[in-house]
C-alpha positions in Angstrom: 38.6 31.9 -11.0 36.7 29.0 -11.5 39.2 26.4 -11.8 36.8 24.5 -13.7 36.0 27.3 -15.8 39.7 27.4 -16.5 40.4 24.3 -18.3 40.6 23.8 -21.8 37.7 21.4 -23.9 39.3 19.3 -25.9 37.0 17.7 -28.5 37.3 14.4 -30.2 38.4 14.0 -33.7 34.2 12.3 -34.1 33.0 15.6 -32.4 32.1 18.3 -34.9 31.2 22.1 -33.0 29.2 24.5 -34.0 28.0 28.2 -32.8 24.2 28.7 -33.3 22.7 31.6 -32.2 24.0 31.6 -28.7 23.5 27.9 -28.4 26.9 25.4 -28.5 25.7 22.3 -30.8 27.9 19.2 -30.5 27.4 16.6 -32.9 28.7 13.1 -32.5 28.0 9.2 -33.7 25.4 8.7 -30.9 23.1 12.2 -31.6 23.2 16.1 -31.4 22.9 18.5 -28.2 23.2 22.0 -27.7 24.5 23.9 -25.0 22.7 27.5 -24.1 25.8 29.8 -24.0 24.7 33.2 -21.3 25.6 36.1 -23.0 28.5 37.2 -20.3 30.4 33.9 -21.3 32.3 33.6 -24.8 33.5 30.9 -25.9 37.5 31.0 -28.2 37.9 27.5 -30.8 41.2 26.6 -32.1 42.4 23.2 -33.0 39.9 21.8 -31.6 40.0 23.1 -28.4 37.4 25.2 -26.7 38.2 28.1 -24.1 35.5 29.2 -22.2 36.8 33.5 -21.2 33.7 35.6 -19.2 33.6 39.5 -19.7 33.6 40.4 -15.9 34.3 39.8 -12.2 30.3 39.9 -11.1 30.0 37.0 -8.9 26.8 36.0 -11.2 29.0 35.4 -14.3 32.0 33.9 -12.0 29.4 30.8 -11.1 28.3 30.2 -14.8 32.1 30.1 -16.0 32.2 26.6 -14.7 29.1 25.5 -14.8 29.1 26.0 -18.9 32.6 24.6 -19.0 31.1 21.6 -17.3 27.8 21.4 -19.4 30.1 21.1 -22.4 31.7 18.6 -21.2 29.2 16.7 -20.7 27.3 17.2 -23.7 31.0 16.1 -25.8 30.8 13.1 -23.7 27.2 12.1 -24.0 27.1 12.3 -28.0 30.5 10.4 -27.6 29.2 7.5 -24.7 26.6 8.3 -24.1 25.4 8.0 -19.6 23.8 5.4 -18.2 22.3 4.3 -14.9 21.2 1.0 -13.2 18.3 0.5 -11.0 17.2 -2.6 -9.1 14.2 -3.8 -7.1 14.9 -5.0 -3.6 11.4 -7.0 -2.0 9.7 -10.2 -2.3 7.2 -9.9 -5.6 8.9 -6.5 -6.4 9.7 -7.1 -10.4 9.3 -4.9 -13.4 8.4 -6.0 -17.2 8.1 -4.3 -20.6 5.0 -2.8 -21.2 4.1 -1.1 -25.0 4.1 2.4 -23.3 7.7 1.8 -21.4 7.8 -0.3 -18.4 5.5 -1.9 -15.9 6.3 -1.7 -12.0 4.8 -4.3 -9.2 6.2 -2.7 -6.0 3.9 -3.6 -3.7 0.8 -1.3 -4.3 -2.4 -3.1 -5.4 -1.8 -2.4 -8.8 1.0 -2.8 -11.2 2.7 1.1 -12.1 3.2 2.1 -15.7 6.4 4.5 -16.2 5.9 5.9 -20.0 8.7 5.9 -22.4 11.2 9.6 -22.4 11.7 10.3 -25.7 16.0 10.3 -26.0 15.8 7.7 -23.4 16.5 3.7 -24.1 15.0 2.0 -21.1 15.8 -2.1 -20.8 15.5 -4.9 -18.5 17.7 -7.2 -17.1 15.8 -10.4 -15.6 13.0 -8.9 -13.7 14.8 -7.1 -10.9 17.3 -4.7 -12.9 17.0 -1.8 -15.1 19.1 -0.1 -17.4 18.5 3.7 -18.3 20.4 4.8 -21.2 21.1 8.1 -23.3 22.9 10.8 -24.2 21.4 13.6 -22.4 23.1 13.4 -18.8 20.6 15.5 -17.0 17.3 13.4 -18.9 19.0 10.3 -17.8 19.2 11.1 -14.0 15.6 12.8 -13.8 14.4 9.6 -15.1 16.3 7.2 -13.0 15.4 9.6 -9.8 11.5 9.6 -11.2 11.5 5.9 -11.6 13.0 5.2 -8.4 10.5 8.0 -6.5 7.4 5.0 -7.4 8.9 3.4 -4.5 11.5 4.9 -2.8 13.7 2.3 -0.2 12.3 2.4 3.2 14.8 1.8 5.9 13.8 -0.9 8.0 13.9 -3.6 5.6 15.3 -1.7 2.8 12.5 -2.8 0.6 12.0 -0.3 -2.6 13.8 1.1 -6.0 17.4 1.6 -5.1 20.5 2.8 -7.3 22.4 -0.5 -7.7 25.5 1.3 -6.2 23.2 2.8 -3.4 23.7 1.7 0.3 20.6 2.0 2.5 21.5 2.1 5.9 18.7 0.5 7.7 17.2 1.6 11.1 16.3 -0.7 14.2 13.1 -1.8 14.6 10.8 -1.1 17.9 11.5 -4.6 19.3 15.0 -4.4 18.6 15.7 -1.3 21.1 13.0 -2.8 24.0 14.9 -6.6 24.1 18.6 -4.7 24.2 16.9 -2.7 27.3 
């Protein structure tokens, strides 16, 4: 049995919960999120505690048990606190600036790259080399951060590019370093 799926989900007092047509709807101080509930998983609410129960032990239903509970937990965390990711530009001349449509990235191409605003996501800049991505939907925040990072991934020789603030880029030795050692 799923260890995560068995855990009861405690709802904070600031979160309102509704079950609407196979969806779980969570409303909190930061907004509203919905989680689609598959038919094989049932939700029971008692005293602001949600319990997730599966109807059978079929492997596909077992796989959904913990997933649905975790998606509901992420929705509750999102509407209460929100999620954020930080990106950093590393490289000479690499910078980011505000643009009417979103942000402009100068990352070594012949032209600046414009990344358009995404509804539900707030992108703020710290200086010319840091990007903060904030939102209530964990999946959407992560996807926007990954899309911005994909514009110029960190390269393995000098580490230049766009990376997460806590990301460690393992650098490779250059061709000349191996010749000198031999």
